[in-house]
C-alpha positions, 0 to 999 in steps of 0.5 A: 337760273338762266335759259340758252339763246339759239338760233336754228339749233345752234346755241350762241349764247346764255342768259344768266340771272343771279340773285346772290344766294337770296331767297327770292321765290316762295316755290317753284310755280312762283319762279316759273311765273317770273320766268314766263313773264320777265325772262322769256320775253327778253330772251325772245328779243334777244334772238329776234335781234340776233336773227334780225342782224344774221339776216341782213349781214347775209343780205349785205354779202349777196350780190 
């Protein structure tokens, strides 16, 4: 299970989650709840950090 990390349509990474063949979720709805509550906020944080880095890198070269 995982999700793409992207900025402006450009993929720069992939967040991969492995459970090593153990049954973790009862059904797909439980998996979706886990993704929405635990994975997507972390994904957004990583994308925000990348945007911040990109912004300040461009600002630094602006002279």
